[in-house]
GUZALUM-970099 format. One record per residue: x, y, z of N, C-alpha, C in turn; residue in three letters. Coordinates in steps of 0.2 Angstrom, whole numbers, plus 5000, padded with zeros to 4 digits. Atoms other than C-alpha are relative to their C-alpha. Layout:
BEGIN
XYZXYZXYZala...
This chain:
BEGIN
500149974994494046525313500250074999met499749935000494446715315500650015000ala499249985002496046805310500150015009asp499750004993496946785328500350065003glu499949934997497546965328499550045002lys500649964999495847025331499749995009lys500150024993495746935349500549975003tyr499750034997496646855363499949955002phe500050074998497046675367500649995004ile499350034995498246625382500249944996his499750045004499446515375499749925003glu500150064996498746375388499449985000ser500750035002497046355381500149974992ser500050045006496446255367499450024998tyr500549995004495246305353500049964995val500150055004494546185342499850024994asp500249995007494146185323499450025000asp500749974999492546275318499750045005lys500049964994492546395332499950074996val500149915001491946595329500350025005glu499949954995492746725339500150064999ile500149935002492246905339500750045001gly499449974997493547045340500050025006glu500049974992494247105356499849955005asp500250064995493746935364500749995003thr499450024995494946885378499949935002lys499950074996495146685383500550005004ile499449994995496146675398500249925001trp499650084998497146515406499649945000his500150075000496846335403499349994998phe500649995003495146355393500049944994cys500050045006494546235379499250034998his500649975005493346305366499949934995ile500350075004492346155358499850014992met500249985005491946145340499350034999ser500749975002490546235332499750065005asn500249964994490446365347500050074996thr500049935002490046555343500250035005lys499849954996490746675353500150074998ile500049935003490446865350500550055001gly499649955000491347015350500250035008lys499949984993492247095367499749965006lys500350044995491846945377500549985005cys499550024996492946905392499949935004asn500250064998493146705396500650005004ile499450024994494046675413500349954999gly499450054999495346545418499549945002gln500350074998494646365418499449984998asn500850005003493146365406500149964995cys500050055005492546245395499350034996val500650005003491346295382499949974994ile500450035007490346195368500049935002gly500149975007490246115357499450034999pro500549975001488946215349499550045004asn500149954995488846345363499850064997ala500149935003488246515357500150065006val499849944996488946675366499950074996leu500249945005488246855361500850045002gly499549934999489347025363500050025007asn499949984994490047075379499849965005asn500250064995489746915388500750005004val499550014995490846905404499949925002lys500050084997491246715410500550015003val499550014996492146705426500449935001gln499650075001493246565431499649955001asn500250054999492746395432499349974997asn500650015001491246395422500049964992val500150065007490746255408499450044996ser500949995004489246315395500149954995ile500250065003488646165387499649994994tyr500550005005487946115372499250015000asp500749984998486146185370499950095005gly500049954996486646335381500150074994val500149925004486346535372500050045006glu500049954999486946675379499950064996leu500149935004486246845372500650045002glu499649954998487346995373499950055008asp499849974994488047085389499849955007asp500050054996487746905400500650005006val499450004996488746895415499749935005phe500050074995489146725423500550005005cys499550004992489846735442500549934999gly499650065000491346615445499849935003pro500150064999491046435447499149995000ser500650015002489246455442499849934996met500050055004488346295433499549984996val500650025004487346245418500049925001phe500150064999486646075418499750004990thr500249995008486046005399499649945001asn500550065000485045835405499550015005val500450014995483645815416500249955005ile499750064994483945655424500749954996asn499550045002485745595419500249945004pro499950084998486345415422500850004997arg499350015004488245365419500049954996ser500050045003487745215411499550004995his500449985005486545295399500150064997ile500049935005486745415384499350035000ser500649965000485545545384500250074996arg499849965004486545655372499450044995lys500449975004485045675361499450045004his500449964996484045755376500250055002glu499849924997484945905379499450054999phe500649954999483746045384500450064998lys499849945003483946205376500150055007lys500049934993484446365392500350054995thr499949935005484346525384500050055008lys499949944997485046695394499850044997leu500349945005484246825387500450095005cys499549945000485147015385500050035008lys500049964995485847075401499949965007gly500150034995485546935412500749975005thr499550004996486746915428499749955005thr500150054998487046755436500649995005ile499649984993487846765454500549935000gly499350045000489446645459499549925004ala500350084997488946455462499350004999asn500850015002487246475456499949944996ala500250065003486446315447499450044995thr500550015005485546325431499749954997ile500250075001484446185428499850004992val500250005009484246145408499450014999cys500650005002482746185398499650075002gly500249954998482546355405500250094997asn499849955002482546535399499950055006thr499949964995483046675409499950074996leu500249945005482146845404500550055002gly499449944999483247015401500050035006lys499649984995484247075414499650005006tyr500150034995483546965426500749995004ser499649994996484646945441500049925005phe500250064995484946765450500750015004val499649994993485746785467500749945000gly499550064999487446675472499749955005ala500250084997487146495476499349975000gly500749995001485346505470500149934995ser500150065003484646335461499450034995val500549975004483546415445499649924997val500350065001482246275442499450014993thr500549985004480946375430500250064996lys499949945004480946515417499850075006asp500049944996481246695426499650064997thr500349945005480246855420500750054999pro499749955001481147005414500250055006asp499849964995482147105426499949985007tyr500150034993481746995440500649985004ala499650024997482746965455499949955003leu500150064999482846785459500549985005val499450044997483746685474499649955003tyr500250064995483646525486500049954995gly499950075003483346345482499349985001asn500049975006482346345472499950064999pro500149924999482546515467499250034999ala500649965001481046635467500050075000arg499949905001480646815463500050035006val499949974994481146915477499750095000his500149935001480947095468500249994991gly499949985007481347175451500650055000tyr499349955000483047265448500050054991val499949965005483547405435500549964996cys499550025006484547375418500850015005gln499349994998486047445430500149965006cys500050064995485747295443499750035007gly500149974993485147425458499049984999val500650034997483447355466499450074998lys500649965003481747425458499450015006leu500850024998480247335466500349955005ile500050044996480347245483499349945000gln500650045001479247075482500049984992gly500150055005478646955468499450054996ala500849995003476847055465500350074996lys499949935004476747195451499450024998leu500749945001475547335450499850014994glu500349985006474647345434500150094999glu499849945001475247515426500350045004gly499649974995476147565440500650024996lys499249975002477947685435500549995005thr499550014997479547655442500650034997tyr499349965003481247755441500449985006glu499450034996482947685447500350085002cys499749954996483647805460500750014998lys499350005002485447775453500050034993glu499749975006485347785434499450054998cys500549985003483547855433499649974994his500550045006482747745420499549985003ala500749984997481047745421499749924996lys500450075001479947575420499250005001tyr500750014998478147525419499849945000met500250065001477147375422499449994996val500550015006476047315406500049945000lys500350095002475047145404500449965005glu499750044992475847095422500749984996gly499550015000477547125416500550064999lys499849935000478847265418500650004994leu499649955008479547365403500450065001asn499749955001480747485400499650064997ser500249955005479947655395500450044995lys
């Protein structure tokens, strides 16, 4: 485990052996960080969170209160997990059948935001800077920069890296360019995908 002087762990939280925690990370009240978990630099783990075992969090990840991040979940840099959002790790759980060998990998790419009380069904990848609305249920992969919401979540638009809506609706027009009205970042549709310029 890393030198404890480089990060903060509240005295009410538990950190198991074989955990890596990056500099300037803060782990608040009543959390449990399980073995073989990796947490990057400058992360903020809110109250009452369980992470691991074998979970991976990049740098500058924000995990709000009451979130459990299970084995097989990977969060890249700058991911935001809203309060009480949920990850799953088995498609067809039963109390009387152990399916730990069937855990499905779930990946949140750089900059993804998950709204409060949303559910991310396991086995899916959320594209970079995608944005999941509060209370949504994500049942499939999401494109980069997509704004998705509903149950099941569907693409309703696309957002800038700063979170401001760029495009209304799910369709992208090949070759078209967009500029964020707030931060003035520029984007272009290429090969059916939105890309930063």
